[in-house]
BARO-983380 format. One record per residue (C-alpha): residue number from 1; x, y, z. Coordinates in Angstrom, 3 decimals, decimal comma, padded with zeros to 6 digits. Layout:
// BARO-983380
@k:NUM	east:X	north:Y	up:Z
...
END
This chain:
// BARO-983380
@k:1	east:142,885	north:091,173	up:102,393
@k:2	east:140,402	north:092,903	up:104,690
@k:3	east:141,251	north:093,194	up:108,384
@k:4	east:139,494	north:090,812	up:110,772
@k:5	east:136,258	north:092,149	up:112,175
@k:6	east:136,043	north:092,563	up:115,956
@k:7	east:134,104	north:089,959	up:117,927
@k:8	east:131,001	north:092,096	up:118,492
@k:9	east:130,427	north:092,373	up:114,730
@k:10	east:131,337	north:088,763	up:114,046
@k:11	east:128,878	north:087,653	up:116,726
@k:12	east:125,973	north:089,349	up:114,914
@k:13	east:126,931	north:087,838	up:111,565
@k:14	east:127,238	north:084,360	up:113,008
@k:15	east:123,868	north:084,734	up:114,731
@k:16	east:122,307	north:085,477	up:111,339
@k:17	east:124,076	north:082,441	up:109,884
@k:18	east:122,600	north:080,204	up:112,586
@k:19	east:119,113	north:081,686	up:112,406
@k:20	east:118,604	north:082,343	up:108,699
@k:21	east:121,120	north:080,373	up:106,611
@k:22	east:121,719	north:076,986	up:108,284
@k:23	east:118,057	north:075,985	up:108,831
@k:24	east:117,330	north:076,195	up:105,095
@k:25	east:117,788	north:073,224	up:102,774
@k:26	east:119,718	north:075,312	up:100,234
@k:27	east:121,835	north:077,099	up:102,857
@k:28	east:120,448	north:080,484	up:101,866
@k:29	east:118,000	north:082,900	up:103,531
@k:30	east:114,371	north:081,897	up:103,070
@k:31	east:113,696	north:084,786	up:100,686
@k:32	east:116,192	north:083,280	up:098,205
@k:33	east:114,847	north:080,309	up:096,273
@k:34	east:116,664	north:077,397	up:094,698
@k:35	east:116,771	north:078,710	up:091,156
@k:36	east:116,016	north:081,833	up:089,123
@k:37	east:112,883	north:081,886	up:086,942
@k:38	east:113,485	north:080,290	up:083,562
@k:39	east:111,703	north:080,378	up:080,204
@k:40	east:107,949	north:079,985	up:080,557
@k:41	east:107,939	north:080,725	up:084,291
@k:42	east:105,051	north:082,620	up:085,831
@k:43	east:106,763	north:085,356	up:087,854
@k:44	east:104,615	north:087,098	up:090,466
@k:45	east:107,338	north:089,009	up:092,305
@k:46	east:107,368	north:092,484	up:090,775
@k:47	east:105,400	north:095,495	up:092,063
@k:48	east:105,034	north:096,815	up:088,510
@k:49	east:101,262	north:096,464	up:088,834
@k:50	east:100,370	north:098,267	up:085,604
@k:51	east:103,121	north:096,580	up:083,579
@k:52	east:104,780	north:099,855	up:082,527
@k:53	east:108,450	north:099,230	up:083,372
@k:54	east:109,290	north:098,492	up:079,726
@k:55	east:107,025	north:101,134	up:078,227
@k:56	east:108,689	north:102,688	up:075,142
@k:57	east:107,499	north:106,234	up:075,950
@k:58	east:109,301	north:106,110	up:079,294
@k:59	east:112,499	north:104,701	up:077,794
@k:60	east:112,582	north:107,223	up:074,958
@k:61	east:112,194	north:110,181	up:077,303
@k:62	east:115,020	north:108,978	up:079,547
@k:63	east:117,262	north:108,418	up:076,526
@k:64	east:116,413	north:111,846	up:075,099
@k:65	east:117,508	north:113,560	up:078,308
@k:66	east:120,660	north:111,455	up:078,631
@k:67	east:121,700	north:112,259	up:075,073
@k:68	east:121,164	north:116,017	up:075,407
@k:69	east:122,096	north:116,876	up:078,972
@k:70	east:125,210	north:118,767	up:079,948
@k:71	east:127,006	north:118,322	up:083,250
@k:72	east:124,534	north:116,976	up:085,806
@k:73	east:124,133	north:118,490	up:089,267
@k:74	east:125,159	north:115,644	up:091,569
@k:75	east:124,296	north:117,197	up:094,912
@k:76	east:121,565	north:117,696	up:097,472
@k:77	east:118,255	north:119,089	up:096,213
@k:78	east:118,517	north:122,007	up:098,643
@k:79	east:120,821	north:123,677	up:096,096
@k:80	east:118,348	north:123,438	up:093,211
@k:81	east:116,597	north:126,559	up:091,966
@k:82	east:112,886	north:127,099	up:091,434
@k:83	east:111,913	north:125,848	up:087,991
@k:84	east:114,246	north:122,829	up:088,040
@k:85	east:113,084	north:119,546	up:086,508
@k:86	east:112,419	north:118,355	up:090,048
@k:87	east:110,064	north:121,221	up:090,926
@k:88	east:108,241	north:120,917	up:087,589
@k:89	east:107,587	north:117,226	up:088,243
@k:90	east:106,507	north:117,947	up:091,822
@k:91	east:103,866	north:120,372	up:090,596
@k:92	east:102,657	north:117,893	up:087,953
@k:93	east:102,263	north:114,963	up:090,318
@k:94	east:100,700	north:117,129	up:093,033
@k:95	east:098,021	north:118,288	up:090,593
@k:96	east:097,475	north:114,665	up:089,551
@k:97	east:096,912	north:113,610	up:093,176
@k:98	east:094,760	north:116,637	up:094,058
@k:99	east:097,246	north:118,208	up:096,482
@k:100	east:098,687	north:121,715	up:096,651
@k:101	east:102,239	north:120,477	up:096,424
@k:102	east:104,561	north:117,485	up:096,513
@k:103	east:108,151	north:116,771	up:097,495
@k:104	east:110,165	north:114,324	up:095,412
@k:105	east:112,470	north:112,134	up:097,516
@k:106	east:115,171	north:109,609	up:096,711
@k:107	east:112,983	north:106,670	up:097,777
@k:108	east:109,816	north:105,790	up:099,616
@k:109	east:112,001	north:105,022	up:102,628
@k:110	east:113,538	north:108,509	up:102,500
@k:111	east:110,074	north:110,058	up:102,165
@k:112	east:108,680	north:108,313	up:105,239
@k:113	east:111,748	north:108,722	up:107,438
@k:114	east:112,139	north:112,372	up:106,449
@k:115	east:108,476	north:113,220	up:106,952
@k:116	east:108,253	north:111,691	up:110,432
@k:117	east:111,572	north:113,203	up:111,454
@k:118	east:110,171	north:116,639	up:110,578
@k:119	east:106,602	north:116,492	up:111,902
@k:120	east:107,190	north:114,418	up:115,051
@k:121	east:109,241	north:115,270	up:118,105
@k:122	east:110,305	north:113,829	up:121,432
@k:123	east:107,242	north:112,942	up:123,463
@k:124	east:104,787	north:113,231	up:120,567
@k:125	east:102,670	north:110,040	up:120,398
@k:126	east:102,563	north:108,476	up:116,945
@k:127	east:099,710	north:105,998	up:116,506
@k:128	east:100,769	north:103,469	up:113,897
@k:129	east:099,127	north:100,340	up:112,519
@k:130	east:101,116	north:097,253	up:113,510
@k:131	east:101,429	north:096,270	up:109,834
@k:132	east:102,543	north:099,701	up:108,578
@k:133	east:105,796	north:099,836	up:106,637
@k:134	east:109,079	north:099,631	up:108,555
@k:135	east:110,224	north:102,982	up:107,126
@k:136	east:107,473	north:104,719	up:109,114
@k:137	east:108,730	north:103,149	up:112,335
@k:138	east:112,254	north:104,263	up:111,484
@k:139	east:110,929	north:107,780	up:110,974
@k:140	east:109,397	north:107,720	up:114,445
@k:141	east:112,745	north:106,611	up:115,871
@k:142	east:114,570	north:109,362	up:113,961
@k:143	east:112,241	north:111,936	up:115,509
@k:144	east:112,663	north:110,552	up:119,020
@k:145	east:108,877	north:110,335	up:119,196
@k:146	east:106,739	north:107,821	up:121,070
@k:147	east:105,572	north:104,914	up:118,888
@k:148	east:102,114	north:103,726	up:119,937
@k:149	east:101,140	north:100,715	up:117,770
@k:150	east:097,478	north:099,783	up:117,354
@k:151	east:096,063	north:096,441	up:116,239
@k:152	east:095,949	north:095,970	up:112,495
@k:153	east:093,011	north:097,829	up:110,918
@k:154	east:091,431	north:098,255	up:114,377
@k:155	east:090,475	north:101,935	up:114,468
@k:156	east:088,550	north:101,465	up:117,705
@k:157	east:091,825	north:100,405	up:119,335
@k:158	east:093,553	north:103,433	up:117,822
@k:159	east:090,887	north:105,713	up:119,321
@k:160	east:091,262	north:104,218	up:122,788
@k:161	east:095,013	north:104,758	up:122,624
@k:162	east:094,515	north:108,396	up:121,579
@k:163	east:092,210	north:108,886	up:124,547
@k:164	east:094,976	north:107,506	up:126,749
@k:165	east:098,016	north:109,304	up:125,299
@k:166	east:096,553	north:112,455	up:123,733
@k:167	east:096,856	north:114,395	up:120,500
@k:168	east:099,540	north:113,226	up:118,076
@k:169	east:100,078	north:111,687	up:114,637
@k:170	east:098,105	north:108,791	up:113,128
@k:171	east:099,617	north:106,529	up:110,465
@k:172	east:098,589	north:103,604	up:108,306
@k:173	east:099,043	north:102,137	up:104,835
@k:174	east:096,014	north:102,383	up:102,569
@k:175	east:096,883	north:099,024	up:100,952
@k:176	east:099,080	north:096,649	up:102,906
@k:177	east:101,994	north:095,152	up:101,043
@k:178	east:102,090	north:091,823	up:102,877
@k:179	east:098,498	north:090,517	up:102,856
@k:180	east:096,984	north:092,880	up:100,274
@k:181	east:094,165	north:094,048	up:102,534
@k:182	east:092,803	north:097,596	up:102,563
@k:183	east:092,656	north:099,998	up:105,508
@k:184	east:089,361	north:101,413	up:106,834
@k:185	east:090,308	north:104,896	up:105,673
@k:186	east:087,011	north:106,660	up:106,396
@k:187	east:086,990	north:105,543	up:110,034
@k:188	east:090,677	north:106,400	up:110,335
@k:189	east:090,137	north:109,974	up:109,126
@k:190	east:087,043	north:110,512	up:111,262
@k:191	east:088,858	north:109,482	up:114,459
@k:192	east:091,969	north:111,451	up:113,491
@k:193	east:089,897	north:114,595	up:112,985
@k:194	east:087,913	north:114,050	up:116,189
@k:195	east:091,061	north:114,326	up:118,295
@k:196	east:092,922	north:116,948	up:116,253
@k:197	east:095,697	north:114,602	up:115,160
@k:198	east:097,895	north:114,795	up:112,075
@k:199	east:097,094	north:112,117	up:109,471
@k:200	east:099,687	north:110,267	up:107,370
@k:201	east:098,642	north:107,673	up:104,780
@k:202	east:101,222	north:105,604	up:102,914
@k:203	east:099,821	north:104,938	up:099,427
@k:204	east:102,860	north:103,138	up:098,035
@k:205	east:100,894	north:100,129	up:096,795
@k:206	east:097,631	north:101,859	up:095,854
@k:207	east:098,962	north:104,872	up:093,922
@k:208	east:098,452	north:104,090	up:090,253
@k:209	east:096,033	north:101,244	up:090,906
@k:210	east:093,035	north:103,024	up:092,444
@k:211	east:091,236	north:106,338	up:092,122
@k:212	east:090,676	north:108,757	up:089,263
@k:213	east:093,499	north:108,183	up:086,765
@k:214	east:095,209	north:106,112	up:089,459
@k:215	east:095,486	north:108,860	up:092,100
@k:216	east:095,082	north:106,316	up:094,914
@k:217	east:092,594	north:104,970	up:097,442
@k:218	east:092,348	north:108,252	up:099,345
@k:219	east:091,243	north:109,877	up:096,102
@k:220	east:088,851	north:107,026	up:095,282
@k:221	east:087,095	north:107,522	up:098,629
@k:222	east:086,933	north:111,314	up:098,260
@k:223	east:089,154	north:111,929	up:101,295
@k:224	east:091,983	north:113,936	up:099,719
@k:225	east:090,982	north:117,242	up:101,325
@k:226	east:090,906	north:115,591	up:104,764
@k:227	east:094,374	north:113,998	up:104,804
@k:228	east:097,403	north:116,031	up:105,892
@k:229	east:100,089	north:113,900	up:104,212
@k:230	east:100,225	north:111,094	up:101,687
@k:231	east:103,514	north:109,340	up:101,059
@k:232	east:104,377	north:106,808	up:098,387
@k:233	east:107,204	north:104,848	up:096,895
@k:234	east:107,447	north:105,420	up:093,155
@k:235	east:109,060	north:101,993	up:092,805
@k:236	east:105,695	north:100,193	up:092,627
@k:237	east:103,116	north:101,078	up:089,950
@k:238	east:105,397	north:103,952	up:088,831
@k:239	east:108,231	north:101,441	up:088,341
@k:240	east:110,949	north:104,000	up:089,176
@k:241	east:113,380	north:104,600	up:092,019
@k:242	east:111,979	north:107,478	up:094,033
@k:243	east:109,485	north:108,513	up:096,701
@k:244	east:106,923	north:111,278	up:097,025
@k:245	east:105,254	north:113,268	up:099,801
@k:246	east:101,966	north:115,018	up:099,020
@k:247	east:101,344	north:117,982	up:101,286
@k:248	east:100,353	north:121,613	up:101,507
@k:249	east:102,555	north:124,215	up:099,837
@k:250	east:103,209	north:125,663	up:103,287
@k:251	east:104,814	north:122,415	up:104,461
@k:252	east:106,640	north:121,712	up:101,189
@k:253	east:108,422	north:125,055	up:101,476
@k:254	east:110,235	north:124,015	up:104,664
@k:255	east:110,626	north:120,241	up:104,378
@k:256	east:113,809	north:120,153	up:102,220
@k:257	east:115,674	north:122,243	up:104,797
@k:258	east:114,599	north:120,166	up:107,811
@k:259	east:114,574	north:116,532	up:106,663
@k:260	east:117,943	north:114,830	up:106,959
@k:261	east:117,388	north:112,493	up:103,966
@k:262	east:116,755	north:115,584	up:101,841
@k:263	east:119,709	north:117,560	up:103,158
@k:264	east:122,335	north:114,831	up:103,313
@k:265	east:121,640	north:112,780	up:100,181
@k:266	east:121,967	north:113,701	up:096,519
@k:267	east:118,871	north:114,456	up:094,488
@k:268	east:117,541	north:112,365	up:091,622
@k:269	east:119,249	north:112,923	up:088,278
@k:270	east:117,492	north:114,648	up:085,342
@k:271	east:116,987	north:111,484	up:083,268
@k:272	east:115,371	north:109,781	up:086,280
@k:273	east:112,961	north:112,680	up:086,751
@k:274	east:112,219	north:112,708	up:083,019
@k:275	east:111,331	north:109,031	up:083,266
@k:276	east:108,972	north:109,725	up:086,168
@k:277	east:107,313	north:112,572	up:084,258
@k:278	east:106,714	north:110,239	up:081,303
@k:279	east:105,470	north:107,515	up:083,659
@k:280	east:102,971	north:109,926	up:085,204
@k:281	east:101,463	north:110,516	up:081,768
@k:282	east:101,354	north:106,793	up:080,988
@k:283	east:099,693	north:105,926	up:084,298
@k:284	east:097,146	north:108,739	up:084,145
@k:285	east:096,030	north:107,350	up:080,766
@k:286	east:096,036	north:103,690	up:081,846
@k:287	east:092,393	north:103,125	up:082,801
@k:288	east:092,285	north:100,006	up:080,634
@k:289	east:095,227	north:098,533	up:082,541
@k:290	east:093,606	north:099,347	up:085,875
@k:291	east:090,358	north:097,669	up:084,841
@k:292	east:092,243	north:094,588	up:083,698
@k:293	east:094,306	north:094,493	up:086,896
@k:294	east:091,239	north:094,469	up:089,121
@k:295	east:089,489	north:091,892	up:086,932
@k:296	east:092,315	north:089,379	up:087,138
@k:297	east:092,836	north:090,064	up:090,854
@k:298	east:089,182	north:089,219	up:091,566
@k:299	east:089,432	north:086,065	up:089,464
@k:300	east:092,604	north:084,949	up:091,250
@k:301	east:091,342	north:085,697	up:094,773
@k:302	east:088,127	north:083,793	up:094,132
@k:303	east:090,107	north:080,887	up:092,699
@k:304	east:092,330	north:080,565	up:095,758
@k:305	east:089,347	north:080,913	up:098,075
@k:306	east:087,592	north:078,061	up:096,251
@k:307	east:090,696	north:075,928	up:096,867
@k:308	east:090,305	north:076,618	up:100,621
@k:309	east:093,350	north:078,854	up:100,947
@k:310	east:092,702	north:081,450	up:103,637
@k:311	east:093,542	north:084,811	up:102,046
@k:312	east:092,981	north:088,289	up:103,452
@k:313	east:093,558	north:090,123	up:100,168
@k:314	east:091,153	north:092,720	up:098,789
@k:315	east:093,483	north:093,746	up:095,991
@k:316	east:096,048	north:092,717	up:093,384
@k:317	east:098,458	north:091,694	up:096,149
@k:318	east:097,468	north:088,156	up:097,102
@k:319	east:099,324	north:086,208	up:099,779
@k:320	east:099,205	north:082,627	up:101,015
@k:321	east:099,990	north:082,557	up:104,735
@k:322	east:101,778	north:079,314	up:105,482
@k:323	east:102,870	north:080,516	up:108,929
@k:324	east:105,943	north:078,613	up:110,080
@k:325	east:109,123	north:079,272	up:108,122
@k:326	east:109,594	north:075,551	up:107,497
@k:327	east:106,120	north:075,388	up:105,920
@k:328	east:106,839	north:078,477	up:103,841
@k:329	east:110,036	north:076,896	up:102,562
@k:330	east:108,074	north:073,806	up:101,511
@k:331	east:105,447	north:075,976	up:099,800
@k:332	east:108,048	north:078,074	up:097,980
@k:333	east:109,891	north:074,967	up:096,764
@k:334	east:106,680	north:073,308	up:095,560
@k:335	east:105,749	north:076,425	up:093,590
@k:336	east:109,230	north:076,706	up:092,076
@k:337	east:109,185	north:073,048	up:091,044
@k:338	east:106,127	north:073,956	up:088,967
@k:339	east:107,736	north:077,120	up:087,530
@k:340	east:105,701	north:079,544	up:089,670
@k:341	east:107,625	north:082,255	up:091,526
@k:342	east:106,221	north:084,380	up:094,338
@k:343	east:107,992	north:086,421	up:097,020
@k:344	east:108,651	north:085,068	up:100,509
@k:345	east:107,858	north:087,411	up:103,404
@k:346	east:108,907	north:086,634	up:106,979
@k:347	east:109,940	north:088,469	up:110,149
@k:348	east:110,654	north:091,366	up:110,400
@k:349	east:108,384	north:092,026	up:107,400
@k:350	east:105,674	north:089,899	up:109,055
@k:351	east:104,980	north:088,827	up:112,637
@k:352	east:106,986	north:085,825	up:113,811
@k:353	east:105,477	north:082,505	up:112,670
@k:354	east:103,228	north:084,268	up:110,159
@k:355	east:105,467	north:084,020	up:107,110
@k:356	east:103,894	north:083,862	up:103,678
@k:357	east:104,352	north:083,718	up:099,932
@k:358	east:103,105	north:086,828	up:098,173
@k:359	east:101,828	north:086,963	up:094,610
@k:360	east:101,965	north:090,418	up:093,009
@k:361	east:099,685	north:090,506	up:089,985
@k:362	east:100,084	north:092,850	up:087,027
@k:363	east:097,786	north:093,957	up:084,236
@k:364	east:099,820	north:092,196	up:081,534
@k:365	east:099,077	north:088,727	up:082,888
@k:366	east:096,972	north:086,370	up:080,799
@k:367	east:094,019	north:084,404	up:082,127
@k:368	east:095,855	north:081,227	up:081,098
@k:369	east:098,781	north:082,120	up:083,379
@k:370	east:096,472	north:082,687	up:086,329
@k:371	east:094,616	north:079,445	up:085,641
@k:372	east:097,941	north:077,612	up:085,598
@k:373	east:098,960	north:079,096	up:088,979
@k:374	east:095,613	north:078,032	up:090,437
@k:375	east:096,101	north:074,513	up:089,043
@k:376	east:099,520	north:074,374	up:090,721
@k:377	east:098,101	north:075,651	up:094,015
@k:378	east:095,454	north:072,914	up:093,871
@k:379	east:097,982	north:070,208	up:093,061
@k:380	east:100,408	north:071,038	up:095,894
@k:381	east:097,947	north:071,319	up:098,777
@k:382	east:098,683	north:067,875	up:100,223
@k:383	east:102,401	north:068,067	up:099,549
@k:384	east:102,752	north:071,381	up:101,382
@k:385	east:100,587	north:070,315	up:104,327
@k:386	east:098,206	north:073,184	up:103,625
@k:387	east:095,318	north:071,499	up:105,454
@k:388	east:097,276	north:071,655	up:108,717
@k:389	east:098,318	north:075,302	up:108,527
@k:390	east:096,951	north:077,549	up:111,246
@k:391	east:095,497	north:079,889	up:108,605
@k:392	east:093,595	north:076,996	up:106,976
@k:393	east:092,181	north:075,793	up:110,281
@k:394	east:091,101	north:079,343	up:111,037
@k:395	east:089,188	north:079,483	up:107,767
@k:396	east:087,505	north:076,143	up:108,462
@k:397	east:086,392	north:077,348	up:111,894
@k:398	east:085,048	north:080,638	up:110,538
@k:399	east:083,132	north:078,756	up:107,802
@k:400	east:081,545	north:076,445	up:110,372
@k:401	east:080,681	north:079,445	up:112,544
@k:402	east:078,928	north:081,099	up:109,625
END
């Protein structure tokens, strides 16, 4: 039997129980529904946007390496030699993205925390979009730097803050994982350059889905040569368990020996890297999947808009903002009752009282499935109280103003 935890730990656990478990009808955190998806369910929870996670070419390459490998090097990547599977993949994916070099990390979280820990320092202002991923904020904390948040997608606000605090680092996501909206990247780069700042763009949710062969939104807008660093989780369109930092060769040379996540955590194993190498080939040849993904995303966004849901999405991530957690619980339950499963997002992933249900679309979805989800969303509007949500009233006001 485990020893009793001291009061200061028990107090935190009980606070979570009171705040997140007890208020819910099923006695579980809001992100956990009442039942798992069953046969025939429409599941819109995965970030496998190009539907490649079960691709036979990826499986066969992983199996080949597992069947033929000797004793694996289970240790930090700092001990690996030039020419390792890791460095070969880094060169391949860097060329794909149009960068000099890349650093493979254990996760997108490790990539962002490690990068900020290396390039920032105490007193350095880091201008970060309020909706940027939590891993970027943790990186700022790890560096002891000064976090200076700017209003979401408000580059004018970012510029005023730079004028106030001085040269530093600017950060945003190119495609935001909560609402599915896209950052004003051109304006962001122009302001960053104007004040001599370092630019960091997290492309976790756009890599694979946008740009030439899926190289991302920065590539699609022709901005690759003007961005210092791009980071990404390879657990989205790449459907793996890793992260990447695109950078200059000069920076890549030093990063593994400065970033704590790189130094103090074991590297990816050979079969994992082999899977990523195979995935890179699949994704670079997946133009048909990308076209399909954007077609169904447009169809779905327009369908929800016609039903008077107020959505901010410009992409294949489409969220319904129900606001209050009690309303989100009602929405989630109504969807589940009709065999539709999205992902609940709430604080700290969203601002307080702006919780939502997110639908992540993928290229393998049929039009019939999307039509069914839209039918469900139409049917449950009264039951969920959608007409009284703050987001709905905001849309009504903006429509009248137009």
